[in-house]
C-alpha positions as CSV (number, residue, x, y, z in Angstrom):
1,X,19.7,14.7,2.3
2,X,20.8,11.1,1.8
3,X,23.9,9.7,3.4
4,X,25.5,6.5,2.1
5,X,27.4,4.7,4.9
6,X,30.0,1.9,4.2
7,X,30.6,-0.7,6.8
8,X,32.6,-3.9,7.2
9,X,30.8,-6.9,5.6
10,X,30.8,-8.8,8.9
11,X,28.1,-6.5,10.2
12,X,25.8,-7.1,7.2
13,X,23.6,-9.6,9.1
14,X,22.7,-6.9,11.6
15,X,21.5,-4.4,9.0
16,X,18.0,-4.8,7.5
17,X,16.0,-2.9,5.0
18,X,13.8,-0.3,6.8
19,X,15.4,-1.3,10.1
20,X,16.8,0.9,12.8
21,X,20.4,1.9,12.7
22,X,22.1,4.4,15.1
23,X,24.8,6.6,13.7
24,X,26.7,8.7,16.2
25,X,23.9,8.3,18.7
26,X,21.1,9.3,16.2
27,X,18.5,6.7,15.5
28,X,17.7,6.5,11.8
29,X,16.1,4.1,9.3
30,X,18.3,2.2,6.9
31,X,17.3,1.7,3.3
32,X,19.0,0.6,0.1
33,X,20.9,-1.9,2.2
34,X,23.7,-3.8,0.5
35,X,26.3,-6.2,1.7
36,X,28.7,-3.4,2.8
37,X,26.6,-0.2,2.4
38,X,23.4,1.4,3.5
39,X,21.6,4.7,3.0
40,X,19.8,6.9,5.5
41,X,17.6,9.9,4.7
42,X,18.2,13.0,6.9
43,X,15.5,15.5,7.2
44,X,16.5,19.2,7.5
45,X,15.5,19.4,11.2
46,X,17.7,16.4,12.1
47,X,20.6,17.7,10.1
48,X,20.4,21.1,11.8
49,X,20.1,19.8,15.3
50,X,22.7,17.0,15.4
51,X,26.4,16.5,14.7
52,X,25.5,15.0,11.3
53,X,25.9,18.4,9.7
54,X,29.6,18.2,10.5
55,X,30.2,15.0,8.7
56,X,32.2,14.9,5.5
57,X,32.8,12.1,3.0
58,X,35.1,9.4,4.4
59,X,34.8,10.4,8.0
60,X,34.2,7.5,10.4
61,X,30.9,7.2,12.4
62,X,29.9,5.1,15.3
63,X,27.3,2.5,14.3
64,X,24.9,0.8,16.7
65,X,22.7,-2.0,15.4
66,X,19.1,-2.8,16.2
67,X,18.8,-5.0,19.3
68,X,16.2,-7.3,17.8
69,X,18.5,-8.1,15.0
70,X,21.4,-8.8,17.4
71,X,19.1,-11.2,19.4
72,X,18.0,-13.1,16.3
73,X,21.6,-13.4,15.0
74,X,22.8,-14.7,18.4
75,X,19.9,-17.2,18.6
76,X,20.7,-18.4,15.1
77,X,24.4,-18.8,16.0
78,X,23.6,-20.8,19.1
79,X,21.2,-23.2,17.3
80,X,23.2,-24.1,14.2
């Protein structure tokens, strides 16, 4: 199953193609990354054993971004 997640554009620098993204505490791989949207593929086992099966279109999710991306963004901000 593929979930498409929309997020505020200010977070776009923290989301990278085939990078890690954590949704509601579940670590997943982002793909088809756009400025305000990303997709994640959910295998049946993950869907069955997490709270993701309870999500419906339009429901909010907690997003956590990859630490390496955060460090790179912060470094770039400090040096420009």
